[in-house]
N, C-alpha and C positions, 0 to 999 in steps of 0.2 A: 313741134320740135322733137329732135331725136332723144333716145334715152341718156345718151352722152351728154347733151346740153341741158337736159332737164336735172341730171346729177350736178354738172358744175353750177347751175343756177341754184340748187340746194345747198352746195357746199359754200358757195360764197355767201349766201343768205344767213347761213349758220356761223360764219366766221366771226371770232371774237379776240383775234390777236393783238388788236389794239386798245381793248377794253380798258385796261390800265392806264393808259395812255389818254384816253379821252376823260376818264374819271379825273385826273388831274387838271384838266383844263379850266377855264373861268367857266364853262358852260357845264361841267361835270356830267356830260350825257352819256348814253349808253350807245354801242355801235347800232346803225341801221342801214346795211348796205342797200343802195339804190341801183337795181339791176335792170338794164333796158337794152336787151339785144337778143336776136333770133339768127340762126345760121343763114337765112335766105338773104340777109342784108347786103346791099350793094355799096353803101355809104356808111362810113364811120365818123361820127363826131367825137373826137377824143378831146374831153376837156381836162380840167384841174381836179376838182372834188366838189362834192355837194355843198351848197351853203346852208344856212339855217332853215330857210323857207322849204329848200328841196328835203332837207332831213324831215321836216314835219309833214310834208306832203306825200313823200315816197315816190315822187315824180320827177323826173330831171328837168331843170331850167324852169321851173315854176316860180320866176321871180322876174324882175326888170331887165336883168342881163338876158333873160331868154326870150324876152320880147324884142330886144335889140338884135340878139343873134338870129331870130327868124325873119326880122326885117332884112338883115343883110343877104341873108339866103334867098329872100323872095318867095317864101313857102308859107303855107298857112299851118294852124296848129295840127289839123288832122293828118297831114303829110309829116311833119316833123316827128310826130309821135307814132308813126306807123312803123312798128318794130319789124316787120317783114321787110322793109325797105331801107330803114335808117336804124343803126345800132349808135346809141349814145353811152361810150364807155369812158368814164373819167379815170385819171391817173389814180385815184383813191375813191372807193366806192362809198365811203361813209364822210360824212360832215367832220372835218379835223377838229371843230371848235374854235374858240377865241382865246386869245392870250389876256393876261391881266390888263392890258391897255384897250381891249376890245376889237383888236385887229385880228384879221383871219390867220389862222395858223396854216403852213403849208401841208400839202397831201404827205401823209406818211410814206416814205419810199417802200416800207415793207409791203404795202399793198400791191404795188407793180410787182414786185419780186415775186410775190405769191401767186398772182392771178393773171397779170396780163398777157404773158406768153400764151396761156391756156386759152385765154378769151379770143385773142387774135387767131388761134389755129382753129378756133370754132367757127370763124367767119370766112369761109373759102371763097366767097363770092365778091368780096371786096373790091371796088373799081375805083374809089374816091375816098380819101382820108382828109379831114378837115381838122387841123391840128390847132388846139385853141389854148394860147398861153405857153409860157416857158417850159414847163414840165413836160407837156405832151410833145412839144416840138423837140426836145431833146431825146425823147425816147424814140419818136418816129423819124427823126432827121439826123440824129447822131451829131458828129462833128459839124455838120452843116448849120447847127443852131447854137453853136458855142458863143456866137457873138452877141447873142442877146435877142429878145424879141422884135426890137424895132428894125434892126438889120435884117433878121431872118424873114420878117414880113416884107421888107423893102426887096428881097431877092426871091419873092415867090415865083417868078417865072423860071428860076432855076428847079423848081420841083413839080410845077403845073405840067400835065394836067392830072397826075395822080393823087398829089398831095398839095393842100393850100394851108400854109401858116396863117393864122389869124391872131390878132391881139384878143385879149380876154374882153368881152362885150360889156364890162362893167363901166359904171358912169365915171369911175376914177380915170378912165382912158378918154373921156370926152375932149379934154384939152389936146391929147396926142392926135386925136382925129382931126381937129380943127387945124393943126399945124401940119396934117399930111392929107391934104385933099385928093392926093391920087389914089388913096386907098379906096374911097366910094367911087372914084370917077373911072380907075383902070382895073383894080383887082376884083372888086366886087361883080361887074357886069361879066367877066370872063368865068368867075366861080358859079354865078348863077347860071349861065349858059351851060357849064359842065355838068353842074348837079341837074338840071332838067334834062340833059341828054341821058344821064345814068338813070335817073327815076323813069323817062320813058321808055328806055330799053327794057328796065325792069318790068315795067307795066305790060310790055308787048310779049315778054317771055315767060310771065308768071303764069 
């Protein structure tokens, strides 16, 4: 990596902007930014925020949602975690915590304001963005994502082949997937083909 990206990694890793916020959550945890990108990446997976398991492991998508996402993409773990080819950059680098009811808190908007533009600028070779969930879609698609995740994903052809909006791969969306079989029948084959194309081009030119 370049000195500039090394410095960016170090500054994100040492960020404690949300420490007081996290201390007030039901989990009362300390910040632990999960950083997973290198400037050579051709693909960006733009997620929401790390969950508790990712907070503990320090590795993105080490949970059932990650298993489902890799299945959607049609790639194995080695490919998924190859930072030279795939950057995994959520809208917030740290686990936001749970509220008193045990529900996930949203990613703090301050994280994206502080870091996201700098990270995207450090990824000059991106050819494919996979925007997972509402927060990532609003950042990467702007007004086109204002209608909500379901409508944004349904309009995926408007953004392909450079951006593919996806619902979060959480078990909570299983019912939505059953009601919308076109997602697996129509969107995923096109996404897999595009991802394979980008990754193969990357392998050829690396």
